[in-house]
Residue frames relative to the residue before (quaternion, step in Angstrom):
aa qw qx qy qz dx dy dz
M 1.0000 0.0000 0.0000 0.0000 0.00 0.00 0.00
P 0.4587 -0.6940 0.4695 0.2957 3.63 -0.74 0.95
N 0.8418 0.1809 -0.1688 0.4797 3.56 -1.15 0.75
S 0.4828 0.6482 -0.4708 0.3536 3.62 1.11 0.33
P 0.4239 -0.7008 0.5035 0.2749 3.58 -0.89 0.86
L 0.1211 -0.7941 0.5943 0.0405 3.55 -0.84 1.01
L 0.1848 -0.7614 0.6145 0.0921 3.54 -1.05 0.84
R 0.1879 -0.7780 0.5936 0.0841 3.57 -0.71 1.10
V 0.0701 -0.7948 0.6027 -0.0070 3.57 -0.74 1.13
C 0.0507 0.7728 -0.6287 0.0703 3.55 -0.88 1.05
Y 0.1583 0.7768 -0.6051 0.0733 3.56 -1.01 0.73
E 0.1316 -0.7366 0.6532 0.1156 3.50 -1.39 0.27
S 0.0043 -0.8035 0.5928 -0.0553 3.56 -0.71 1.10
D 0.2399 -0.8067 0.5260 0.1224 3.58 -0.18 1.27
K 0.7009 0.5084 -0.2661 0.4237 3.57 1.04 -0.80
Y 0.8006 0.2179 -0.0906 0.5508 3.59 1.00 -0.79
G 0.4478 -0.7241 0.4692 0.2344 3.55 -1.00 0.85
S 0.7880 0.1680 -0.1236 0.5792 3.60 1.22 -0.10
V 0.1709 -0.7606 0.6206 0.0845 3.53 -1.27 0.53
R 0.3847 -0.6941 0.5552 0.2489 3.57 -1.02 0.79
F 0.1399 -0.7706 0.6193 0.0556 3.58 -1.02 0.88
Q 0.0483 0.8137 -0.5733 0.0829 3.57 -0.59 1.18
I 0.1306 -0.7311 0.6610 0.1076 3.52 -1.26 0.60
R 0.0830 -0.7976 0.5974 0.0030 3.56 -0.83 1.09
N 0.4249 -0.6706 0.5343 0.2903 3.56 -1.13 0.60
K 0.7327 -0.4461 0.2748 0.4343 3.61 -1.27 0.08
R 0.6460 0.4954 -0.3260 0.4806 3.62 1.22 -0.31
G 0.5656 -0.6247 0.3668 0.3940 3.58 1.31 -0.09
S 0.4623 0.6720 -0.4557 0.3563 3.60 1.24 0.06
V 0.4146 -0.7044 0.5206 0.2467 3.58 -0.95 0.90
L 0.1794 -0.7969 0.5731 0.0657 3.56 -0.73 1.15
H 0.7776 0.0776 -0.0274 0.6233 3.56 1.18 -0.59
D 0.0630 0.7821 -0.6151 0.0782 3.56 -0.89 0.97
D 0.1445 0.7875 -0.5760 0.1649 3.54 -0.54 1.20
V 0.2809 -0.7164 0.6062 0.2009 3.55 -1.18 0.57
L 0.2218 -0.7655 0.5959 0.0987 3.55 -0.68 1.18
R 0.1944 -0.8493 0.4879 0.0539 3.56 -0.25 1.31
A 0.5681 0.5381 -0.4309 0.4495 3.54 0.52 1.19
S 0.4918 -0.6555 0.4731 0.3235 3.58 -1.07 0.60
R 0.7428 0.1811 -0.1476 0.6275 3.58 1.31 -0.33
Y 0.0525 0.8050 -0.5869 0.0698 3.55 -0.97 0.83
A 0.0632 0.7391 -0.6704 0.0179 3.53 -1.19 0.67
G 0.2092 0.7834 -0.5600 0.1700 3.57 -0.71 1.03
T 0.3408 -0.7177 0.5739 0.1983 3.51 -1.32 0.34
F 0.1421 -0.7803 0.6064 0.0567 3.56 -0.94 0.94
D 0.3172 -0.7431 0.5642 0.1696 3.55 -0.90 1.00
L 0.1578 -0.8203 0.5477 0.0468 3.57 -0.56 1.18
A 0.3052 0.8009 -0.4766 0.1955 3.60 1.25 0.27
A 0.6515 0.5320 -0.3220 0.4345 3.62 1.09 -0.60
L 0.5972 0.5739 -0.3670 0.4234 3.61 1.20 -0.33
P 0.4728 -0.6436 0.5044 0.3285 3.58 -1.03 0.66
A 0.6351 -0.5150 0.4010 0.4130 3.56 -1.22 0.45
G 0.4287 0.6874 -0.5111 0.2871 3.56 -1.01 0.80
R 0.5833 -0.5632 0.4581 0.3644 3.51 -1.38 -0.20
Y 0.0585 -0.7940 0.6046 -0.0240 3.52 -1.05 0.93
T 0.2707 -0.7254 0.6033 0.1911 3.54 -1.33 0.28
V 0.1977 -0.7442 0.6292 0.1055 3.54 -0.95 0.96
E 0.0475 -0.8125 0.5810 -0.0090 3.58 -0.81 1.02
L 0.0805 -0.7611 0.6430 0.0284 3.54 -1.12 0.84
P 0.0454 0.8280 -0.5566 0.0505 3.62 0.18 1.23
T 0.0853 -0.7267 0.6777 0.0733 3.54 -1.28 0.62
P 0.6875 -0.4606 0.3238 0.4587 3.64 -1.15 0.10
A 0.7696 0.3622 -0.1934 0.4890 3.62 1.10 -0.59
D 0.8058 0.1942 -0.0650 0.5556 3.60 1.14 -0.45
H 0.1133 -0.7769 0.6158 0.0658 3.55 -1.28 0.37
H 0.0562 -0.7883 0.6126 0.0066 3.56 -0.60 1.16
E 0.0345 -0.8005 0.5972 -0.0376 3.55 -0.91 1.00
E 0.0205 -0.7970 0.6025 -0.0352 3.57 -0.93 0.93
A 0.3104 -0.7336 0.5757 0.1844 3.58 -0.92 0.94
I 0.0309 -0.7874 0.6156 -0.0032 3.57 -0.98 0.89
R 0.2312 -0.7444 0.6063 0.1577 3.55 -1.27 0.35
V 0.1689 -0.7561 0.6267 0.0843 3.52 -0.93 0.98
G 0.0958 -0.8170 0.5683 0.0200 3.56 -0.72 1.08
K 0.5451 -0.5769 0.4853 0.3667 3.51 -1.30 0.30
P 0.5017 -0.6196 0.4901 0.3524 3.58 -1.03 0.67
I 0.2171 -0.7711 0.5879 0.1126 3.56 -0.94 0.89
P 0.3984 -0.7050 0.5190 0.2737 3.58 -0.66 1.02
A 0.0066 -0.8069 0.5898 -0.0326 3.55 -0.91 0.88
A 0.1192 -0.7619 0.6322 0.0756 3.50 -1.20 0.57
V 0.1501 -0.7707 0.6145 0.0773 3.52 -1.03 0.81
A 0.0938 -0.7861 0.6099 0.0350 3.55 -0.83 0.99
L 0.1951 -0.7589 0.6121 0.1064 3.53 -0.87 0.98
V 0.1218 -0.7932 0.5954 0.0390 3.55 -0.70 1.10
A 0.3741 -0.7302 0.5267 0.2224 3.55 -0.74 1.09
K 0.3983 -0.7012 0.5437 0.2326 3.52 -0.91 0.98
E 0.4752 -0.6623 0.4905 0.3083 3.57 -0.92 0.86
R 0.3845 -0.7233 0.5291 0.2214 3.51 -0.98 0.90
E 0.5110 -0.5960 0.5232 0.3315 3.48 -1.22 0.61
P 0.5038 -0.6331 0.4691 0.3540 3.62 -0.94 0.68
S 0.4886 -0.6600 0.4859 0.2992 3.56 -1.00 0.81
P 0.4909 -0.6347 0.4890 0.3421 3.58 -0.98 0.71
A 0.5480 -0.6184 0.4500 0.3389 3.57 -1.04 0.76
I 0.4008 -0.6963 0.5441 0.2420 3.50 -1.00 0.85
Q 0.1947 -0.8037 0.5538 0.0976 3.57 -0.72 0.99
């Protein structure tokens, strides 16, 4: 989907066969909670359904806890106009 915010998650956990993946809003409420059942994982999550705001992505295991703050924004319509610069007249060839 165009303009949808995508979150790429990659991890490798030699010690544990699964990792919990959570997304929390700024109040700490869990919006997404999933157990990724692999010692290695790479995936993309589409966050387009979330309202604009600040969120925390967490990847806890029994031995470690990784946390990352992210911001989801509204797509802003934009237009780009390219204006050709006027050329200087060429000097007359003599």
